[in-house]
C-alpha positions in Angstrom: 129.3 -121.5 49.5 127.3 -118.7 47.9 128.7 -116.7 44.9 127.0 -113.7 43.3 128.3 -112.0 40.1 128.0 -108.2 39.8 128.7 -106.1 36.7 130.3 -103.1 38.6 129.5 -99.8 36.8 132.0 -97.0 36.4 132.5 -94.6 39.4 131.3 -97.2 42.0 133.5 -97.9 45.0 134.3 -101.6 45.8 133.2 -101.4 49.4 129.9 -101.8 51.3 130.5 -98.7 53.6 128.3 -95.8 52.5 130.0 -92.9 50.7 128.6 -89.4 50.3 130.2 -88.8 46.9 130.0 -92.2 45.2 127.8 -95.3 44.9 129.0 -98.5 46.6 128.3 -102.2 46.6 125.5 -101.6 49.1 123.5 -99.8 46.3 123.4 -103.1 44.3 123.7 -105.9 46.9 121.3 -106.3 49.9 122.9 -109.3 51.6 124.9 -108.8 54.8 126.6 -112.3 54.5 128.4 -111.4 51.2 131.9 -109.9 50.9 134.0 -108.9 47.9 136.4 -111.3 46.3 138.4 -109.5 43.7 137.8 -105.8 43.9 137.9 -103.3 41.1 139.1 -99.7 41.2 136.4 -96.9 41.1 137.3 -96.0 37.5 137.2 -99.6 36.3 134.1 -101.6 35.3 133.0 -105.2 35.0 133.0 -108.5 36.8 133.4 -108.8 40.6 132.6 -111.7 42.9 130.7 -111.5 46.1 130.7 -114.5 48.4 130.2 -115.7 51.9 133.4 -117.8 51.7 136.3 -116.1 53.6 139.2 -117.6 51.6 137.9 -117.1 48.1 139.6 -113.7 47.5 143.1 -115.1 48.5 142.5 -118.2 46.3 141.6 -116.1 43.2 144.4 -113.5 43.6 147.2 -116.0 44.4 149.4 -116.2 41.2 150.2 -119.9 42.1 146.6 -120.8 41.3 146.8 -119.4 37.8 143.3 -117.9 37.9 143.6 -115.5 34.9 141.6 -112.3 35.0 140.8 -110.9 31.5 140.3 -107.3 30.7 139.0 -105.4 27.7 141.2 -102.3 27.6 140.8 -99.1 25.5 144.2 -97.6 24.9 145.4 -94.1 24.2 147.0 -94.5 20.7 147.2 -97.3 18.2 148.8 -100.1 20.1 151.7 -101.8 18.3 152.7 -105.5 18.2 156.0 -104.5 19.9 154.1 -103.1 22.9 151.9 -106.2 23.1 155.0 -108.5 23.0 156.4 -106.5 25.9 153.3 -107.3 27.9 153.6 -111.0 27.0 157.1 -111.1 28.3 156.5 -109.1 31.5 157.0 -105.4 32.3 159.3 -103.8 34.8 157.2 -101.8 37.3 158.2 -99.9 40.4 157.2 -102.9 42.5 159.1 -105.4 40.4 158.7 -107.4 37.2 155.3 -108.6 36.3 154.5 -112.2 35.2 154.0 -112.7 31.5 150.5 -111.6 30.4 148.3 -112.7 27.5 147.8 -109.8 25.2 146.2 -109.3 21.8 144.7 -106.4 19.8 141.0 -106.6 19.2 138.2 -104.6 17.6 135.7 -102.7 19.7 133.1 -105.3 20.6 129.4 -104.9 19.6 128.2 -105.8 23.1 130.0 -102.9 24.7 127.8 -100.6 26.7 128.1 -96.8 26.9 130.0 -95.4 29.8 128.7 -92.4 31.8 130.7 -90.1 31.5 132.2 -91.2 28.2 135.9 -91.4 27.5 137.3 -88.1 26.3 137.5 -87.9 22.5 140.5 -86.4 20.7 140.3 -86.3 16.9 144.1 -86.0 16.6 144.9 -89.1 18.7 143.5 -92.5 17.8 142.5 -95.1 20.3 142.7 -98.9 20.1 141.4 -101.9 22.0 143.3 -104.9 23.5 142.4 -107.9 25.5 144.8 -108.5 28.4 144.8 -111.4 30.8 146.9 -111.6 34.0 147.1 -114.0 37.0 148.4 -111.4 39.5 146.5 -108.9 41.6 148.8 -105.9 42.1 147.2 -102.5 42.6 146.1 -100.9 39.2 148.4 -103.4 37.5 146.9 -103.4 34.0 146.9 -99.6 33.9 150.5 -99.4 35.0 151.6 -102.1 32.5 150.0 -100.4 29.5 151.4 -97.0 30.5 154.9 -98.6 30.9 154.8 -99.8 27.2 153.7 -96.4 26.0 149.9 -96.8 25.7 148.0 -95.4 28.7 144.6 -97.0 29.6 141.5 -94.9 28.9 138.9 -97.5 29.8 139.2 -100.8 31.6 136.5 -103.6 31.8 137.0 -106.9 33.5 135.2 -109.5 31.4 136.4 -112.8 32.9 137.8 -114.5 36.0 138.7 -118.0 35.2 135.8 -119.6 33.4 133.3 -117.0 34.6 132.4 -114.9 31.6 130.5 -111.6 32.1 129.7 -111.3 28.4 128.2 -114.8 28.2 126.0 -114.0 31.1 124.7 -110.9 29.4 124.9 -108.8 32.6 124.5 -105.1 32.1 126.1 -102.5 34.5 124.6 -102.8 37.9 123.0 -106.2 37.3 123.7 -109.3 39.5 123.4 -113.0 39.1 123.9 -115.8 41.6 125.7 -118.8 40.2 126.1 -122.5 41.3 129.8 -123.0 42.3 129.7 -126.7 41.6 129.1 -126.1 37.9 132.4 -124.3 37.5 135.8 -126.0 37.8 137.3 -122.7 39.2 135.7 -123.3 42.6 136.2 -127.1 43.0 139.6 -126.9 44.7 139.0 -124.0 47.0 140.3 -124.8 50.5 137.8 -125.1 53.4 137.1 -121.8 55.1 139.1 -121.6 58.4 137.0 -121.0 61.5 137.2 -117.7 63.3 140.0 -117.4 65.9 139.8 -114.9 68.7 142.3 -112.1 68.9 143.8 -113.8 72.0 145.5 -116.2 69.6 147.0 -113.8 67.1 149.9 -115.4 65.3 153.3 -114.3 66.3 156.7 -115.0 64.7 157.8 -118.4 65.9 154.4 -119.0 67.5 151.8 -121.7 67.0 150.0 -120.2 64.0 147.2 -118.7 66.1 146.4 -121.9 68.1 146.5 -122.2 71.9 149.5 -124.3 73.0 148.6 -127.7 74.5 151.3 -129.6 76.4 151.3 -133.3 76.1 153.0 -136.2 77.8 155.3 -138.7 76.0 152.4 -141.1 75.5 150.4 -138.4 73.7 148.0 -137.7 76.6 147.3 -134.1 77.5 149.5 -132.9 80.4 147.5 -131.5 83.3 148.9 -128.2 84.4 147.6 -126.1 87.2 149.2 -122.9 86.0 151.0 -120.2 88.0 149.3 -119.1 91.1 148.5 -115.5 91.7 149.8 -113.8 94.9 146.3 -113.7 96.4 145.9 -117.5 95.8 149.0 -118.4 97.8 149.2 -119.4 101.5 151.5 -117.3 103.7 154.2 -119.9 103.5 154.1 -119.9 99.7 154.4 -116.1 99.2 157.9 -114.9 98.1 159.9 -113.3 100.9 161.4 -109.8 100.4 165.2 -109.9 100.2 167.1 -107.4 102.3 170.7 -106.8 103.4 169.8 -107.2 107.1 169.5 -103.5 107.8 165.8 -103.1 107.2 164.1 -101.5 110.2 160.4 -101.7 111.1 158.3 -98.8 110.1 157.5 -96.7 113.3 156.2 -93.6 111.5 152.5 -92.7 112.0 150.5 -93.2 108.8 149.9 -90.0 106.9 146.4 -88.9 105.8 145.5 -88.5 102.2 145.1 -84.7 102.3 147.8 -82.0 102.5 149.7 -81.8 105.9 148.1 -85.1 107.0 144.5 -83.7 107.1 
């Protein structure tokens, strides 16, 4: 399993497909075997994984695995303890109640890099910083949560996923680093990557989970089946007979040509 860490800059799309208006992952990663595991919105910055393991994204984003993602968030207004407590208890969003988050007010860190373009400045409205950790992966979840408690997000930087810490690595925007997965406990229980299955075995409700059916005898041996014969594989005696009511007459009409009026 190969894992590469990227500090995604602002205004970069989390995709490899080229885009005329914005930079993408392909501007920073030149490895066709890698795929994103834990995307970030275009207007968000910070830590993203790139890996050749197909199941890592589902493993990280599944709330049952409790892989907390930590964000440094600049908020519009001086965030209150009451608002932070709401985040800790869970916030009601349009798509349901969020799980409790870890939230605390922090000072602007010294390591913070400048953003281009910078966040708008308004002398009449103060801003504040918070560190928020969630173990869900809903669309724009942190932004929607802070807006729901009255403090919209102005800037969002993902600094950690589990034990992987972007700040400790010292990666600047656009920089990458390959890590050894065995050195981190976050990657020790990832299920084995499932092999590719052809589209002929697409899982259907009540089906076999995408696997071809194999019939077996009572003793466990595979049952040999010849399958249904096609009409052209049958002898004349095996072909189905047409059912009639006894009034069918033989066709005595001369065959018509393919053109108009038989020509």
